[in-house]
C-alpha positions as CSV (number, residue, x, y, z in Angstrom):
1,M,-16.0,-20.5,15.8
2,L,-15.4,-18.0,12.9
3,E,-11.9,-16.6,14.9
4,Q,-10.8,-20.4,14.5
5,L,-12.4,-20.5,11.0
6,V,-10.4,-17.3,10.3
7,A,-7.2,-18.4,11.8
8,S,-7.2,-21.5,10.1
9,I,-7.7,-20.2,6.6
10,N,-4.2,-17.4,7.6
11,G,-2.3,-20.1,8.7
12,Y,-2.9,-21.9,4.7
13,L,-2.2,-18.5,2.8
14,W,0.8,-16.9,5.4
15,S,2.8,-20.2,5.4
16,P,6.0,-20.2,5.0
17,P,5.6,-20.8,1.1
18,L,3.9,-17.3,0.7
19,I,7.6,-15.8,2.3
20,I,9.4,-17.2,0.5
21,F,7.3,-16.9,-3.2
22,I,6.9,-13.3,-2.1
23,C,11.0,-12.9,-1.6
24,A,11.9,-15.4,-4.4
25,V,9.8,-13.1,-6.9
26,G,11.5,-9.7,-5.7
27,L,14.8,-10.9,-6.1
28,Y,14.0,-12.4,-9.4
29,F,12.4,-9.2,-10.8
30,S,15.5,-7.3,-9.2
31,V,17.9,-9.4,-11.1
32,R,16.2,-9.8,-14.3
33,T,15.7,-5.7,-14.7
34,R,19.4,-4.9,-13.3
35,F,18.0,-3.5,-9.6
36,L,16.3,-1.0,-11.4
37,Q,15.6,0.1,-7.7
38,I,19.0,1.6,-7.2
39,R,19.6,2.4,-11.2
40,H,16.8,4.7,-11.5
41,V,16.4,6.3,-7.9
42,K,17.4,9.6,-9.9
43,E,14.9,9.4,-12.8
44,M,11.9,8.0,-10.2
45,V,12.5,11.4,-8.0
46,R,12.5,13.7,-11.8
47,L,8.9,11.6,-13.2
48,L,7.4,12.7,-9.5
49,F,6.5,16.4,-10.8
50,N,6.9,15.7,-14.7
51,G,3.1,14.8,-15.4
52,K,0.0,16.7,-16.3
53,S,-3.5,15.1,-15.8
54,S,-5.8,15.1,-18.6
55,N,-9.3,14.6,-18.9
56,E,-9.1,10.7,-18.7
57,G,-6.1,10.4,-16.5
58,V,-4.6,11.5,-13.0
59,S,-1.0,13.4,-13.5
60,S,1.8,10.8,-12.3
61,F,1.8,12.9,-9.0
62,Q,-2.1,12.5,-8.2
63,A,-1.2,8.5,-9.4
64,L,1.2,8.4,-6.8
65,A,-0.8,9.9,-4.3
66,M,-4.0,8.0,-4.7
67,S,-1.7,4.9,-4.6
68,L,0.3,6.1,-1.1
69,S,-3.1,7.1,0.2
70,G,-4.0,3.4,0.0
71,R,-0.3,2.7,1.5
72,I,0.2,5.1,4.6
73,G,-2.2,3.6,6.7
74,V,-3.2,1.7,9.8
75,G,0.5,-0.8,8.2
76,N,2.4,2.3,9.3
77,I,1.2,2.8,13.2
78,A,-1.1,-0.2,14.1
79,G,0.9,-2.4,11.9
80,T,4.6,-0.9,12.6
81,A,3.6,-1.7,15.9
82,T,2.7,-5.3,15.8
83,G,5.4,-6.6,14.1
84,I,7.8,-5.5,16.7
85,A,5.3,-6.9,19.5
86,F,5.4,-10.7,18.4
87,G,8.4,-10.3,16.3
88,G,11.0,-7.8,18.1
89,P,13.4,-5.1,16.7
90,G,14.7,-7.4,14.4
91,A,11.1,-7.2,12.3
92,V,11.7,-4.1,11.2
93,F,15.0,-4.9,9.2
94,W,12.8,-7.3,7.3
95,M,10.2,-4.8,6.5
96,W,13.0,-2.9,4.9
97,V,14.1,-5.4,3.5
98,I,11.4,-7.1,1.7
99,T,10.6,-3.0,0.7
100,F,13.4,-3.0,-1.2
101,I,13.1,-6.1,-2.8
102,G,9.4,-5.0,-3.3
103,A,10.1,-2.1,-5.5
104,A,11.0,-4.1,-8.6
105,S,7.8,-6.3,-7.7
106,A,6.0,-2.7,-7.9
107,F,7.1,-1.9,-11.5
108,V,6.9,-4.5,-12.6
109,E,2.5,-4.3,-11.6
110,S,2.4,-1.3,-12.5
111,T,4.7,-1.0,-16.0
112,L,1.8,-4.2,-16.6
113,A,-1.3,-1.9,-15.7
114,Q,-0.3,1.1,-17.7
115,I,0.3,-1.7,-21.0
116,Y,-3.0,-3.1,-20.5
117,K,-5.2,-0.1,-19.4
118,E,-8.0,0.8,-21.8
119,K,-10.2,3.6,-21.9
120,Q,-13.6,3.3,-19.7
121,D,-16.6,6.2,-19.3
122,G,-14.4,8.7,-20.6
123,E,-11.4,7.5,-17.4
124,Y,-8.6,5.5,-17.4
125,R,-9.0,1.6,-16.3
126,G,-6.5,-0.7,-15.3
127,G,-5.2,-3.1,-13.0
128,P,-4.3,-7.2,-12.2
129,A,-7.7,-8.3,-13.4
130,F,-6.8,-6.3,-17.1
131,Y,-3.3,-7.3,-17.5
132,I,-4.3,-10.8,-16.7
133,E,-6.8,-11.1,-19.4
134,K,-5.1,-9.1,-22.0
135,G,-1.9,-10.5,-21.4
136,L,-2.3,-14.3,-19.8
137,G,-5.6,-14.4,-21.8
138,W,-7.1,-16.1,-18.8
139,K,-10.7,-14.5,-18.6
140,W,-11.2,-17.5,-15.9
141,F,-8.3,-16.0,-13.7
142,A,-9.0,-12.3,-13.9
143,V,-12.4,-12.4,-12.7
144,I,-11.0,-14.7,-9.8
145,F,-9.1,-11.3,-9.0
146,A,-11.2,-9.3,-9.9
147,V,-13.7,-11.5,-7.3
148,A,-11.7,-11.4,-4.5
149,T,-9.8,-8.1,-4.8
150,L,-13.6,-6.5,-4.9
151,L,-14.1,-8.8,-1.8
152,A,-11.2,-7.8,-0.2
153,M,-11.2,-3.9,-0.7
154,A,-15.1,-3.4,0.1
155,V,-15.3,-6.0,3.0
156,L,-12.1,-7.7,4.6
157,M,-10.1,-4.8,4.5
158,P,-11.5,-1.4,5.6
159,G,-12.4,-2.7,9.2
160,I,-8.7,-2.7,9.9
161,Q,-8.2,1.2,9.2
162,A,-12.0,2.0,10.6
163,N,-11.2,-0.5,13.8
164,S,-7.6,2.0,13.8
165,I,-9.5,5.1,13.8
166,A,-11.8,4.0,16.3
167,E,-9.7,2.7,18.6
168,G,-7.5,5.7,18.4
169,V,-10.1,8.1,18.6
170,S,-11.6,6.2,21.8
171,N,-8.0,6.0,24.0
172,A,-7.4,9.4,23.4
173,F,-10.6,11.5,23.5
174,G,-12.9,8.9,25.3
175,I,-15.5,9.2,21.7
176,D,-18.1,6.1,21.2
177,D,-17.3,4.1,18.8
178,T,-20.6,4.5,17.5
179,I,-19.7,7.8,17.1
180,T,-16.8,7.9,15.2
181,G,-17.9,4.9,12.9
182,L,-21.1,6.9,11.6
183,V,-19.1,10.3,11.1
184,L,-16.4,7.9,9.3
185,I,-19.2,7.1,6.9
186,L,-20.7,10.4,6.1
187,L,-17.5,12.4,5.4
188,M,-16.0,8.9,2.9
189,G,-19.9,9.3,1.6
190,L,-18.6,12.6,0.3
191,I,-15.9,11.8,-1.1
192,I,-16.5,8.5,-2.8
193,F,-19.6,9.5,-4.3
194,G,-17.5,12.8,-6.0
195,G,-15.8,9.8,-8.5
196,V,-12.0,9.2,-9.2
197,K,-11.1,12.9,-9.6
198,R,-12.5,13.7,-6.3
199,I,-10.5,10.9,-4.4
200,A,-6.8,12.6,-6.5
201,R,-7.7,15.8,-5.4
202,V,-8.4,15.3,-2.1
203,A,-5.1,12.5,-1.9
204,E,-3.5,14.7,-3.7
205,F,-3.8,17.4,-0.9
206,L,-3.8,15.1,2.4
207,V,-1.2,12.7,1.9
208,P,1.5,15.4,1.7
209,F,0.1,17.4,4.4
210,M,-0.3,14.1,7.1
211,A,3.1,12.5,6.1
212,A,4.8,15.9,6.8
213,G,3.2,16.1,10.3
214,Y,4.2,13.2,10.7
215,L,8.0,12.7,10.0
216,L,8.3,16.3,12.1
217,I,7.4,14.6,15.6
218,A,9.1,11.3,14.5
219,I,12.3,13.9,13.8
220,A,11.4,15.6,17.2
221,I,11.9,12.4,19.2
222,I,15.4,10.9,17.4
223,A,17.0,14.1,18.1
224,V,16.2,13.7,22.7
225,N,17.2,11.0,22.1
226,F,20.0,11.1,19.9
227,E,22.5,9.2,21.8
228,R,20.0,6.3,21.6
229,I,21.4,5.9,17.3
230,P,23.9,3.0,18.0
231,E,22.0,1.0,20.0
232,V,18.7,0.8,18.7
233,F,20.3,0.3,15.1
234,T,22.6,-2.6,16.9
235,L,19.8,-4.3,18.4
236,I,17.5,-4.0,14.8
237,F,20.5,-6.0,13.1
238,K,21.2,-8.3,16.2
239,S,17.6,-9.1,16.1
240,A,17.3,-9.5,12.9
241,F,19.3,-12.4,12.2
242,G,18.3,-14.2,16.1
243,A,22.1,-12.3,17.7
244,E,19.8,-10.9,20.0
245,E,19.8,-12.8,23.1
246,M,16.6,-11.7,24.3
247,F,14.7,-12.3,21.3
248,G,17.0,-15.3,19.6
249,G,14.2,-18.1,20.1
250,I,11.8,-15.8,17.5
251,L,13.7,-15.4,14.6
252,G,11.2,-17.4,12.6
253,S,8.7,-15.0,14.2
254,T,10.9,-12.0,13.8
255,I,11.2,-12.7,9.7
256,M,7.2,-13.7,9.1
257,W,6.1,-10.5,10.7
258,G,8.6,-8.3,9.3
259,V,7.8,-9.2,5.7
260,K,3.9,-9.7,7.2
261,R,3.9,-6.3,7.6
262,G,5.8,-5.0,5.5
263,L,4.3,-6.2,2.7
264,Y,0.5,-4.6,4.1
265,A,2.3,-1.8,4.6
266,N,3.9,-1.5,0.8
267,E,1.3,-3.3,-1.1
268,A,4.5,-4.2,-3.4
269,G,2.9,-7.6,-5.7
270,Q,-0.2,-7.3,-3.8
271,G,-1.8,-5.6,-7.1
272,T,-3.3,-2.5,-5.0
273,G,-0.8,-0.1,-6.6
274,A,-1.3,-1.0,-9.8
275,H,-4.8,0.1,-9.9
276,P,-4.4,4.1,-9.2
277,A,-1.1,3.5,-11.9
278,A,-3.1,2.6,-14.7
279,A,-5.7,6.0,-14.1
280,A,-2.1,8.0,-14.4
281,E,-1.9,10.0,-18.0
282,V,1.8,9.6,-19.0
283,S,3.8,8.9,-22.9
284,H,5.3,5.8,-21.5
285,P,4.3,2.8,-19.4
286,A,7.7,2.5,-17.5
287,K,7.2,6.1,-16.3
288,Q,4.8,5.4,-13.9
289,G,6.3,2.0,-12.8
290,L,9.3,4.0,-11.4
291,V,7.5,6.2,-10.0
292,Q,4.9,3.5,-8.1
293,A,8.8,1.6,-7.2
294,F,9.6,4.9,-5.7
295,S,6.5,5.0,-3.2
296,I,7.3,2.0,-2.1
297,Y,10.1,3.7,-1.1
298,L,8.2,7.3,0.5
299,D,6.0,4.5,2.4
300,V,8.0,2.2,4.6
301,F,11.8,3.9,4.7
302,L,9.9,7.1,5.8
303,I,6.3,6.6,7.5
304,V,6.5,3.2,8.5
305,T,10.8,3.7,9.7
306,A,9.7,7.1,11.6
307,T,7.0,4.7,13.7
308,A,9.5,2.0,14.6
309,F,12.3,5.0,15.3
310,M,9.1,6.5,17.6
311,I,8.7,3.6,19.6
312,L,12.4,1.7,19.4
313,F,14.0,5.3,20.9
314,T,11.5,5.7,23.6
315,N,11.2,1.5,24.5
316,S,7.6,1.8,24.2
317,Y,7.1,-1.4,23.1
318,N,6.2,-5.5,24.7
319,T,7.6,-8.4,22.8
320,I,5.8,-11.7,23.1
321,N,6.6,-14.8,22.3
322,E,3.1,-15.3,19.6
323,K,4.0,-19.6,20.4
324,T,4.5,-20.3,23.8
325,G,2.9,-16.9,25.5
326,E,6.0,-16.2,27.1
327,V,6.4,-12.4,27.8
328,L,10.2,-11.3,26.1
329,V,9.8,-7.4,27.1
330,E,7.3,-5.5,29.0
331,N,7.8,-1.8,28.5
332,L,4.5,-0.9,28.5
333,K,2.2,-2.9,31.2
334,G,-1.3,-3.6,30.8
335,V,-1.1,-1.7,27.2
336,E,-2.7,-3.4,24.2
337,T,-0.5,-4.2,20.8
338,G,-1.2,-1.2,18.5
339,P,-1.5,2.2,18.5
340,A,-0.8,2.5,22.1
341,Y,2.6,2.2,21.7
342,T,3.3,5.0,19.3
343,Q,0.7,7.5,21.5
344,A,3.6,6.6,24.4
345,A,6.2,7.1,22.2
346,V,5.3,10.3,21.9
347,D,4.0,11.3,25.2
348,T,7.3,11.0,26.1
349,I,8.9,14.1,25.0
350,L,5.1,16.0,24.4
351,P,3.3,14.4,27.8
352,G,-0.4,14.5,27.6
353,F,-0.4,14.8,23.5
354,G,0.5,11.3,22.3
355,S,-3.0,9.9,22.4
356,G,-4.7,13.4,20.8
357,F,-1.8,13.7,17.7
358,I,-1.8,9.9,16.7
359,A,-5.6,9.6,17.1
360,I,-5.3,12.2,14.4
361,A,-2.7,11.0,12.5
362,L,-4.0,7.0,12.3
363,F,-7.8,9.2,10.9
364,F,-5.5,10.6,8.2
365,F,-3.7,7.8,7.4
366,A,-6.8,5.2,7.7
367,F,-9.2,7.7,6.0
368,T,-7.6,8.2,2.3
369,T,-6.4,4.0,2.7
370,I,-10.4,3.3,2.9
371,F,-11.3,5.3,-0.6
372,A,-8.4,3.9,-2.1
373,Y,-10.1,1.0,-1.2
374,Y,-12.7,1.8,-2.6
375,Y,-11.2,2.9,-5.7
376,I,-9.6,-0.3,-6.3
377,A,-13.0,-2.5,-5.5
378,E,-14.5,0.1,-8.4
379,T,-12.0,-1.0,-10.8
380,N,-12.4,-4.4,-10.7
381,L,-16.2,-4.0,-10.2
382,A,-16.2,-2.2,-14.1
383,Y,-14.0,-5.0,-15.4
384,L,-16.6,-7.4,-14.3
385,I,-20.0,-5.5,-15.3
386,K,-20.3,-3.1,-17.9
387,G,-23.4,-1.7,-19.7
388,K,-26.2,-0.3,-17.8
389,Q,-26.1,-2.2,-14.9
390,R,-23.1,-0.4,-13.6
391,K,-24.5,2.1,-12.0
392,L,-26.3,0.6,-10.1
393,A,-24.0,-2.5,-9.0
394,M,-21.5,1.1,-8.3
395,T,-23.8,2.6,-5.9
396,I,-24.2,-0.8,-4.5
397,L,-20.2,-0.9,-3.7
398,K,-20.5,2.4,-1.9
399,L,-23.1,1.3,0.5
400,V,-21.5,-2.2,1.1
401,L,-18.1,-0.2,2.2
402,L,-19.7,1.9,4.0
403,G,-21.2,-0.8,5.8
404,S,-18.2,-2.4,6.5
405,T,-16.3,0.6,7.4
406,F,-18.9,1.2,10.0
407,Y,-18.5,-2.9,11.1
408,G,-14.6,-2.7,11.4
409,S,-15.1,0.7,13.8
410,V,-17.2,-1.2,16.5
411,K,-15.7,-5.2,16.2
412,T,-12.1,-6.0,17.6
413,A,-9.2,-5.2,16.9
414,E,-7.8,-8.6,16.5
415,T,-10.5,-10.1,14.5
416,A,-10.1,-7.1,11.9
417,W,-6.5,-7.9,11.2
418,A,-7.0,-11.6,10.8
419,M,-10.3,-10.7,8.5
420,G,-7.7,-8.5,6.7
421,D,-4.7,-11.3,6.3
422,I,-7.2,-13.6,4.4
423,G,-8.3,-10.4,2.1
424,L,-4.5,-9.5,1.9
425,G,-3.1,-12.7,1.2
426,I,-5.6,-14.4,-1.8
427,M,-4.5,-10.7,-3.6
428,V,-1.0,-11.7,-3.0
429,W,-0.8,-15.1,-3.9
430,L,-3.4,-14.8,-7.6
431,N,-0.8,-11.5,-8.8
432,L,2.6,-12.5,-7.8
433,L,1.6,-15.4,-10.2
434,A,0.2,-13.1,-12.9
435,I,3.3,-10.8,-12.2
436,L,5.7,-13.5,-13.2
437,L,4.3,-15.0,-15.9
438,L,4.2,-11.3,-16.9
439,F,7.1,-10.2,-17.0
440,K,7.9,-10.4,-20.3
441,P,6.3,-7.1,-21.7
442,A,7.2,-4.9,-18.5
443,N,10.7,-6.2,-19.3
444,I,10.4,-5.6,-23.0
445,A,9.3,-1.5,-22.1
446,L,12.1,-0.9,-19.6
447,K,14.8,-1.3,-21.8
448,D,13.0,0.7,-24.7
449,Y,12.3,3.4,-22.0
450,E,15.9,3.2,-21.5
451,A,17.1,2.9,-25.1
452,Q,15.2,6.1,-25.8
453,L,16.4,8.1,-22.7
454,K,20.0,7.6,-24.3
455,Q,18.7,9.1,-27.6
456,G,17.8,12.5,-25.0
457,L,14.2,11.9,-26.1
458,D,11.1,12.2,-24.1
459,P,10.4,8.0,-23.7
460,K,7.1,7.2,-25.9
461,F,5.7,3.9,-25.9
462,N,4.7,1.7,-29.1
463,S,3.0,-1.5,-29.1
464,T,2.8,-2.7,-32.1
465,K,6.0,-1.7,-32.7
466,L,7.8,-3.8,-29.7
467,G,5.5,-6.8,-30.8
468,I,3.4,-6.1,-27.8
469,K,0.1,-8.0,-28.3
470,N,-3.6,-6.6,-26.6
471,A,-2.5,-4.0,-25.7
472,E,-4.5,-1.4,-27.7
473,F,-4.4,1.5,-25.9
474,W,-0.6,1.8,-27.3
475,A,-1.2,0.2,-30.7
476,D,-0.4,3.3,-32.6
477,G,1.8,5.0,-30.0
478,Y,0.8,7.5,-27.1
479,Q,-1.6,9.6,-29.0
480,T,-3.4,12.5,-27.3
481,D,-6.3,14.8,-27.8
482,M,-5.0,18.3,-29.2
483,K,-8.1,19.8,-27.4
484,D,-7.3,18.5,-24.3
485,D,-3.4,19.9,-24.7
486,R,-4.3,23.6,-25.9
487,K,-6.7,23.6,-22.7
488,R,-4.0,22.4,-20.2
489,A,-1.3,24.6,-21.9
490,A,-3.5,27.5,-21.4
491,N,-4.2,27.1,-17.8
492,S,-0.9,26.7,-16.7
C-alpha cells in the first residue's frame, strides 16, 4: 500500500513536465547570463581559495565543502549505477548536459541566498525560504518551501544515504544493518550537536580527502582499460540519442533517468546548495554564486563521471527496460542495482578490494551528505521558529534526523530511494519557480560584479545603490567588523 502511494506521488512529481521545466529554466539562465558557466571558469577557480571565515560566516571554501558534502553522496555511486541500470550508458551523457545547464541555476540560487541573507544568533542564515519572502514578498510560499525542505532533509532524504551505507558495509564486511545504523547515529550526533562551525570544519577536511582517494581508483581502472576509451565514449553518445540498437527502445528512460540522477547528484535548482552559500563571508554575492556554480562541475564531471567510467570500462552493469521488465544487458548475474556495480568494477583490478573500498567510500560520501542535510533542515527551522522556542525545536530536529537515519539503514533500498525522490521533487518544483521569478536581482548582481572586475576592483556589493529592496544585510554596502579583521590578520 505504502509502496503504491509513494510510486504514484513520484509519478506526478517526476513527470515529463518537470524534466522540461528544469532544462528550460537552466537554459534560460544560461542564455540570459551569456553562459557564465563558460565565461567565468577561471574566476570560479580563483575564488575557491580566496575568502576567509569570520565569527559570523564560513570561508568560501568551507561553504563549498559544505555544499559538496551534500552533493557528493550516494547519488554519485548508487545513483549513477541506477541511472545506467534503467537508462543505459546514454544516461551518463544526460547527466553531463543537466549539469552544464544547471551551473547557471546554481549561480542564480546561491547569489540570491547571499543577497537576501541575514544574521541570526551571530551566524549568517539564508536560502530559498529567505529569498522567497524578501524577494517575492510571498511569506506563505516561503513557509511551504521551509516545511517541505524540513520534511525532505530531516525525514525523507537521510534514509537514502543511511541505507546505502548499511548495504555497502553489509556486502563488504557482513555487519548487521542495525549495528551500522547505531554507529552511524552516534558519529552523526557528535557532529550535528556541535553547530555549523563544526560541520564546516569536518566537511573542509573530509570532502577533499574522500574525493581524491575515489578519483585515484577510477584513474587506475581507466588506465588498465585504456584501449576501451573510444569504445566507451561511442557507447555513451550513441545510447544517449537512441542510436545504439541495444538501447534504442528506452530513449525516453535514458533522458529521464539521466536528468533525474544528474539533478540528484548536482542538486542545481533544488535549493540545497543555496543554504551553505548564504553562510559564506564574502564581499559580493556573485562571488559565492560563482563558487557554487563550479561546485557542481567538481561533483558531476569528476565524481559521477569517475563512477560511470569505472562501471562502463569494466562492463560491470546490467540494464533493464523499466516498462517491460526485459533485461537488455546482464553482465552481473544476480547482482542488485546500486553500489555493487562499482564494487564489481574495482574488483576487476583489485580482486577482493572492491567491496571494502566502496563501502568505505560510501560511508564517507553518505555520512557527510547527512550532516549537510541537517544544516539545511536547521536553517529552515531557524526561518520558521524564532525566539525562546528555537532551542528546543533544534534539539527535536536533531533527534528526528538521527531517528530517520537509523530507520533508513534498516529499510529496503527501493522504498528509501522512492521516498527520497518525493522530497527532492517537491523542493525542485518550488525552488525553480522562485528563482525564475527572482532572476532579476541575481542578474543585477552579476553585472555589477563584472563591471567592478573590469575596473580592476575587488567587487563589493551595495543593495541600496543597485535598487534591490529588502536586502538589509547589504543596504549600507559590505561591512566588516574591524575587530574580526585584526583578529584574522593576527592569525594569518
